[in-house]
KESEGU-204487 format. One line per field, with one value per residue: residue in one letter; z, y, x of N, C-alpha, C, O in turn; residue number from 1. Coordinates in pm, 1 decimal. Layout:
// residues N
aa: (a:...)
n_zz: (Z:...)
n_yy: (Y:...)
n_xx: (X:...)
ca_zz: (Z:...)
ca_yy: (Y:...)
ca_xx: (X:...)
c_zz: (Z:...)
c_yy: (Y:...)
c_xx: (X:...)
o_zz: (Z:...)
o_yy: (Y:...)
o_xx: (X:...)
i: (NUM:...)
***
This chain:
// residues 73
aa: (m:k:i:i:k:i:i:l:v:l:i:v:i:a:t:s:a:y:g:l:i:t:k:d:f:l:y:g:p:i:s:s:l:f:l:g:i:f:i:a:i:i:g:i:e:e:f:k:y:k:g:k:n:s:w:g:m:f:f:i:p:v:s:l:l:v:r:l:y:l:v:s:n)
n_zz: (-473.1:-391.5:-392.1:-190.9:31.4:41.0:94.6:346.9:498.6:483.9:623.8:879.3:944.2:933.6:1135.4:1359.2:1365.2:1403.5:1662.2:1807.0:1764.1:1852.3:2101.2:2148.9:2186.6:2084.8:1842.3:1840.1:1866.8:1614.9:1445.8:1526.5:1445.4:1162.3:1126.9:1207.0:1003.4:784.6:846.8:833.4:559.5:450.2:558.4:433.9:165.6:175.6:255.3:36.5:-177.7:-95.9:50.1:318.1:470.6:546.3:630.4:651.5:813.9:1056.3:1048.7:1019.7:1266.6:1436.5:1345.7:1420.0:1697.9:1740.9:1672.2:1863.4:2091.9:2056.3:2087.5:2353.1:2486.1)
n_yy: (-947.9:-1194.9:-1177.7:-989.9:-1130.8:-1336.9:-1193.0:-1085.2:-1321.7:-1416.9:-1212.9:-1244.3:-1505.8:-1473.7:-1277.6:-1408.3:-1643.0:-1529.8:-1425.6:-1663.9:-1801.0:-1625.7:-1556.6:-1303.6:-1109.5:-869.1:-795.7:-911.7:-781.1:-657.2:-875.2:-981.3:-774.5:-781.9:-1038.4:-1003.4:-828.9:-999.7:-1199.6:-1042.5:-979.6:-1233.5:-1283.1:-1080.6:-1159.1:-1411.5:-1330.4:-1176.2:-1359.4:-1578.2:-1483.5:-1402.0:-1634.5:-1760.0:-1827.7:-1579.8:-1413.5:-1490.5:-1452.0:-1174.4:-1041.9:-1174.0:-1080.2:-814.5:-844.6:-932.4:-704.2:-524.1:-640.5:-586.4:-308.1:-281.6:-382.5)
n_xx: (781.3:871.4:1150.0:1191.2:1096.3:1285.0:1520.0:1453.7:1430.7:1693.4:1826.9:1714.9:1796.3:2075.0:2129.3:2027.4:2181.9:2434.0:2402.0:2364.8:2605.5:2811.1:2721.4:2632.3:2376.2:2290.4:2181.5:1934.2:1674.5:1662.3:1654.3:1408.1:1238.9:1263.6:1164.7:898.5:813.9:843.2:652.6:422.9:417.3:375.9:122.1:-30.6:-9.5:-137.5:-393.0:-465.5:-468.8:-627.8:-842.5:-1076.2:-1101.4:-848.2:-499.9:-398.6:-548.4:-455.6:-177.3:-130.5:-220.8:-37.7:208.4:184.6:181.2:442.7:583.3:482.0:583.8:852.8:856.5:785.7:1003.7)
ca_zz: (-334.7:-360.5:-361.9:-60.2:131.9:50.2:163.1:488.1:562.6:497.9:732.5:1005.9:969.6:959.6:1266.9:1461.8:1370.7:1465.3:1805.8:1866.9:1755.7:1933.5:2228.5:2156.4:2143.6:2059.9:1720.5:1855.8:1829.6:1469.5:1388.9:1553.4:1360.9:1027.3:1131.7:1207.3:868.5:699.5:877.2:780.7:413.7:424.6:589.7:329.4:46.0:199.4:256.7:-99.0:-270.4:-48.7:110.7:463.3:534.6:519.8:736.9:656.6:930.5:1171.3:1037.5:1036.5:1409.9:1496.9:1312.8:1504.5:1832.7:1742.4:1672.9:1993.6:2187.6:2037.7:2141.1:2498.5:2543.6)
ca_yy: (-987.5:-1312.7:-1134.7:-923.5:-1236.0:-1406.9:-1103.4:-1078.8:-1448.4:-1422.3:-1122.3:-1306.4:-1620.4:-1425.9:-1213.4:-1510.0:-1729.3:-1450.6:-1421.3:-1795.5:-1839.3:-1538.6:-1531.3:-1158.8:-1096.6:-727.8:-781.9:-986.2:-701.3:-634.7:-1001.0:-990.2:-676.8:-835.4:-1153.5:-949.5:-778.5:-1117.5:-1260.8:-952.7:-996.6:-1361.7:-1265.7:-999.3:-1242.1:-1510.5:-1260.6:-1130.1:-1469.4:-1674.2:-1416.4:-1392.9:-1765.1:-1809.6:-1806.2:-1437.9:-1356.8:-1527.6:-1399.6:-1029.1:-1007.6:-1225.6:-987.5:-696.6:-880.4:-936.0:-564.6:-465.4:-694.9:-512.3:-173.2:-286.6:-417.6)
ca_xx: (759.4:950.2:1286.2:1186.5:1084.6:1412.9:1613.5:1415.9:1465.3:1838.8:1864.5:1673.8:1883.9:2210.9:2138.2:2003.8:2300.6:2540.4:2377.4:2385.9:2746.0:2896.6:2652.6:2611.2:2237.7:2265.1:2101.5:1809.0:1557.5:1660.9:1607.3:1264.3:1171.7:1255.7:1075.9:762.6:784.7:827.9:523.1:319.9:411.8:310.1:-19.8:-94.0:-21.9:-242.8:-521.2:-494.1:-496.0:-727.7:-956.6:-1090.4:-1088.5:-713.3:-403.5:-367.5:-616.2:-373.5:-41.5:-123.9:-214.9:85.2:317.6:166.5:223.5:588.8:629.9:450.1:679.1:978.0:840.6:778.7:1136.6)
c_zz: (-296.6:-322.5:-224.1:51.3:150.4:124.9:312.1:561.8:582.3:610.1:868.0:1040.7:1005.8:1098.2:1380.2:1476.7:1435.6:1617.3:1873.5:1868.2:1851.1:2073.8:2256.0:2098.7:2123.4:1939.8:1726.2:1820.3:1679.3:1399.2:1408.4:1468.0:1218.7:1021.0:1132.1:1071.7:772.8:722.2:825.4:629.3:377.7:450.0:483.8:201.6:61.0:193.8:116.0:-189.5:-225.9:22.2:262.5:534.3:504.3:641.6:749.1:775.6:1060.1:1168.0:1062.7:1184.9:1479.6:1467.9:1395.1:1648.6:1843.8:1748.8:1805.1:2102.7:2177.8:2100.8:2293.5:2561.3:2500.5)
c_yy: (-1105.7:-1275.2:-1068.4:-1027.2:-1309.9:-1321.5:-1095.8:-1207.0:-1459.1:-1330.9:-1184.9:-1421.8:-1573.4:-1363.7:-1312.8:-1601.8:-1656.4:-1447.6:-1554.8:-1834.9:-1757.0:-1513.4:-1381.7:-1131.9:-951.0:-707.9:-861.4:-905.3:-672.9:-759.3:-1016.5:-892.4:-729.1:-959.3:-1108.7:-895.8:-894.5:-1183.7:-1174.2:-966.9:-1127.9:-1349.6:-1185.9:-1080.2:-1346.4:-1446.2:-1219.0:-1245.5:-1560.2:-1611.6:-1425.7:-1526.1:-1826.5:-1784.5:-1660.1:-1368.1:-1391.1:-1458.3:-1249.1:-989.1:-1058.4:-1132.2:-859.3:-723.7:-884.6:-793.5:-496.6:-515.3:-621.5:-373.6:-176.2:-318.9:-321.4)
c_xx: (847.3:1093.0:1292.3:1177.5:1216.3:1515.2:1582.3:1454.0:1616.1:1888.3:1831.9:1766.8:2024.8:2223.0:2115.1:2124.5:2417.1:2524.0:2402.6:2533.1:2831.3:2842.2:2637.3:2472.4:2196.9:2172.0:1971.2:1685.6:1548.5:1609.6:1456.3:1184.1:1156.0:1167.6:929.5:721.7:761.1:691.9:409.4:306.6:344.5:160.2:-93.0:-111.1:-131.9:-380.4:-561.7:-536.4:-609.9:-846.6:-958.5:-1067.9:-952.0:-625.5:-364.0:-430.3:-542.8:-237.7:-33.1:-127.5:-88.4:202.2:306.1:208.4:375.2:642.3:599.1:543.0:811.9:970.6:843.7:913.8:1236.4)
o_zz: (-182.5:-231.0:-149.3:154.3:262.9:209.2:394.8:674.2:686.8:683.1:960.6:1154.9:1097.7:1171.1:1485.9:1588.4:1514.5:1691.4:1984.6:1964.3:1923.0:2156.7:2371.2:1977.0:2143.1:1937.1:1623.7:1749.5:1623.6:1304.6:1317.4:1423.5:1161.1:919.4:1065.1:1029.0:689.6:626.2:777.9:576.9:284.3:371.8:447.6:136.1:-31.1:134.6:80.4:-269.0:-310.1:51.8:326.5:647.5:443.4:741.8:847.9:831.6:1162.8:1270.7:1122.2:1226.6:1571.1:1555.2:1435.2:1714.4:1946.1:1823.1:1854.9:2195.0:2279.5:2160.6:2356.6:2677.8:2537.4)
o_yy: (-1115.8:-1334.1:-1088.9:-1013.5:-1341.9:-1372.6:-1099.4:-1201.8:-1505.6:-1366.6:-1178.8:-1433.7:-1627.0:-1394.1:-1301.9:-1634.6:-1715.3:-1465.1:-1559.4:-1896.1:-1812.1:-1454.3:-1338.9:-1131.7:-915.3:-613.6:-876.1:-956.1:-665.5:-750.6:-1059.6:-924.2:-721.5:-983.0:-1169.2:-914.5:-889.5:-1219.8:-1227.2:-966.2:-1132.9:-1400.3:-1219.6:-1071.7:-1367.2:-1501.2:-1225.9:-1231.3:-1614.2:-1681.7:-1453.5:-1528.3:-1933.1:-1728.3:-1621.0:-1274.9:-1327.2:-1411.5:-1202.4:-908.7:-993.6:-1107.6:-802.2:-636.3:-844.3:-765.7:-419.3:-441.4:-596.7:-327.1:-85.1:-286.2:-333.0)
o_xx: (892.5:1150.6:1388.0:1243.4:1254.7:1589.0:1673.4:1503.8:1661.5:1980.8:1912.8:1811.1:2086.8:2317.3:2177.3:2164.6:2491.0:2620.7:2455.6:2579.9:2914.6:2911.4:2630.3:2453.7:2080.8:2093.0:1904.6:1598.6:1438.9:1531.2:1385.5:1073.8:1047.4:1102.2:845.9:607.7:670.5:623.9:308.9:195.2:264.4:79.8:-205.7:-215.0:-210.9:-473.2:-679.4:-629.3:-681.7:-943.4:-857.0:-1019.7:-943.2:-669.6:-301.9:-372.7:-565.8:-188.6:64.0:-44.1:-37.7:285.5:407.5:264.7:430.6:736.5:680.9:576.9:876.8:1067.6:897.4:936.7:1353.2)
i: (1:2:3:4:5:6:7:8:9:10:11:12:13:14:15:16:17:18:19:20:21:22:23:24:25:26:27:28:29:30:31:32:33:34:35:36:37:38:39:40:41:42:43:44:45:46:47:48:49:50:51:52:53:54:55:56:57:58:59:60:61:62:63:64:65:66:67:68:69:70:71:72:73)
***
């Protein structure tokens, strides 16, 4: 899981930096998609290790909201 999180973060940073440097925001939705997946993985890990009373109960709905925002745009 740690390697997957690192890869997702690098993809998000790379696509976001590309958009900011070149002012070409074509890859913005891809960056948001990977950010939503990253937040979902963090939420699942928190939920698994700390149970119901953790930040996992916050991160999982937030990741779903990020994905729903992508679908609507």
